[in-house]
C-alpha positions as CSV (number, residue, x, y, z in Angstrom):
1,M,127.7,81.3,118.3
2,S,127.8,84.6,120.4
3,A,126.8,85.1,124.3
4,Y,123.8,87.5,123.2
5,L,122.4,84.8,120.7
6,L,123.1,81.7,123.4
7,R,121.2,84.3,125.9
8,N,118.3,85.0,123.8
9,A,117.7,81.1,122.4
10,S,117.8,80.1,126.8
11,R,114.7,82.5,127.0
12,R,113.0,81.5,124.3
13,I,113.5,78.1,125.8
14,A,112.7,78.9,128.9
15,L,109.9,80.3,127.8
16,A,108.5,77.8,125.6
17,A,109.2,74.9,128.7
18,L,106.2,77.5,130.6
19,L,103.4,77.9,128.0
20,G,104.3,73.6,127.6
21,L,103.9,73.4,130.7
22,S,100.8,75.4,131.0
23,L,99.0,73.8,129.0
24,V,100.1,70.7,130.2
25,A,98.9,72.1,134.1
26,G,95.3,71.9,132.6
27,G,94.7,74.7,130.8
28,C,93.6,77.5,133.2
29,A,90.4,79.0,132.2
30,G,90.4,82.6,130.8
31,S,89.6,84.1,134.0
32,E,92.1,82.9,136.0
33,F,94.5,83.8,133.4
34,E,93.4,87.5,133.7
35,E,93.5,87.1,137.9
36,G,96.4,85.8,137.3
37,L,98.1,88.6,135.3
38,L,96.3,90.9,137.9
39,D,97.8,89.5,140.5
40,A,101.5,90.7,139.5
41,S,100.8,94.3,140.2
42,P,99.7,95.6,143.3
43,D,97.8,98.9,141.3
44,L,95.7,96.5,139.4
45,S,95.3,93.3,142.0
46,A,92.0,93.4,143.2
47,F,90.1,93.0,140.1
48,G,87.1,92.9,142.5
49,A,86.9,96.7,141.6
50,S,84.6,97.5,139.7
51,Q,84.4,98.8,135.7
52,A,84.4,101.9,136.5
53,G,86.7,101.7,139.6
54,M,90.1,100.6,136.9
55,R,88.6,103.3,134.5
56,A,89.4,105.7,137.2
57,K,92.3,104.5,138.2
58,A,93.3,104.2,134.2
59,K,92.3,107.7,133.9
60,D,94.7,108.1,136.8
61,Y,97.4,106.5,135.5
62,F,96.9,108.5,132.1
63,R,96.5,111.9,134.0
64,Q,100.1,111.4,135.8
65,A,101.8,111.4,132.8
66,N,102.1,107.3,133.2
67,Y,101.0,106.4,129.9
68,G,103.0,102.4,129.8
69,L,100.0,102.0,133.1
70,A,97.2,103.7,131.8
71,E,97.2,101.5,129.1
72,R,97.5,98.5,130.6
73,T,95.0,99.3,132.8
74,F,92.5,100.2,130.4
75,K,93.6,96.9,128.4
76,V,92.6,95.4,131.5
77,V,89.0,97.5,131.5
78,V,88.3,96.2,128.0
79,A,89.0,93.5,127.9
80,K,86.5,92.6,130.6
81,D,84.2,94.9,129.0
82,P,84.8,95.5,125.0
83,K,81.9,97.9,124.0
84,D,83.1,100.2,127.4
85,G,83.4,102.7,124.5
86,E,85.0,105.1,126.9
87,A,87.7,102.7,128.3
88,W,88.7,102.6,124.1
89,L,89.0,106.5,123.7
90,G,91.5,106.3,127.2
91,L,93.6,103.3,125.6
92,A,93.4,104.8,122.4
93,A,95.0,108.8,123.8
94,S,97.5,106.0,125.6
95,Y,98.7,104.6,123.0
96,D,98.6,107.7,121.0
97,R,101.0,109.3,123.6
98,L,103.7,106.3,123.3
99,G,103.7,107.1,119.8
100,R,102.0,103.4,118.9
101,F,99.8,104.6,116.3
102,D,99.4,101.7,114.7
103,L,96.9,100.2,117.8
104,A,95.9,103.8,118.7
105,D,94.0,103.8,114.8
106,Q,93.1,100.5,115.8
107,A,91.2,101.5,119.5
108,Y,89.6,104.8,117.5
109,A,87.6,102.2,115.1
110,R,86.6,100.1,118.7
111,V,85.2,104.0,120.0
112,V,83.8,104.5,116.8
113,A,82.1,101.4,116.2
114,V,81.1,101.0,120.0
115,S,79.7,104.5,120.7
116,G,79.6,106.5,117.4
117,R,81.8,109.5,115.6
118,R,80.9,111.7,118.4
119,G,82.9,115.7,118.8
120,E,85.2,113.6,122.3
121,V,86.4,111.6,119.5
122,V,86.7,113.2,116.8
123,N,88.2,115.3,118.8
124,N,91.2,112.8,120.2
125,M,91.6,111.6,116.2
126,A,92.7,115.2,115.6
127,W,94.7,115.5,118.5
128,S,96.4,112.2,116.7
129,Q,97.1,113.4,114.5
130,V,98.7,116.2,115.8
131,L,100.9,113.8,117.3
132,R,101.8,112.1,114.3
133,G,102.9,115.7,112.4
134,N,99.9,115.6,110.4
135,R,98.5,119.1,110.7
136,A,96.4,119.2,107.1
137,Q,93.8,116.0,108.8
138,A,94.5,117.0,112.6
139,K,93.0,120.4,110.8
140,I,90.1,118.7,108.9
141,L,89.2,116.5,111.6
142,F,89.3,119.2,114.5
143,A,86.3,121.1,111.9
144,E,84.6,117.5,111.8
145,A,84.7,118.2,115.3
146,V,83.5,120.9,116.4
147,K,80.9,120.3,114.5
148,L,79.5,117.6,115.9
149,S,80.1,119.2,119.4
150,P,79.5,122.5,118.5
151,G,79.0,124.1,121.8
152,N,81.7,122.0,123.7
153,P,84.5,124.6,124.8
154,V,87.2,122.1,125.0
155,I,86.2,121.2,121.4
156,T,85.8,125.0,119.8
157,A,89.6,125.5,122.2
158,N,91.7,123.0,120.7
159,A,90.2,123.7,117.0
160,A,90.6,127.5,117.7
161,G,94.1,126.7,119.1
162,F,95.5,124.4,116.7
163,D,94.8,127.4,114.2
164,K,96.1,130.2,115.4
165,P,99.2,131.1,113.6
166,K,102.5,130.8,116.2
167,T,104.2,134.1,116.8
168,A,107.3,134.6,117.5
169,K,109.2,135.5,120.7
170,S,110.5,138.3,121.6
């Protein structure tokens, strides 16, 4: 067996042993498990923070283009409150930026189920299609977003900017 296979086999055995020990140890409650995960990260360790505070932290990560931490933090938020449509939307956008379009689609479905098919949601779904290179679907979704939120300047600008033909730079 190659050294690579032996190393991976050793890791799997160690992981299985740890999992077995945790199950034998009495089965921690879900909240204890979640707190343990959060304690491993200094930025997320204080889950005494409010749901809104955690969501704000996730948005900060997203604005800083730290999509991995944004995704992780949004996941914590939706785990604590599965009806938080804003957090689901942030999670979907994070998945988009990470190129995990399969997970983004699932998160967008949750947003729609929780919050409805709103202009802001459909606008993000359109950008998801842009990132995938599916301009035809993006155009349809941008048009829908404008119909759902006709006075929203961001959505209107996104739809108009997307529809403009690209010009060659001189």
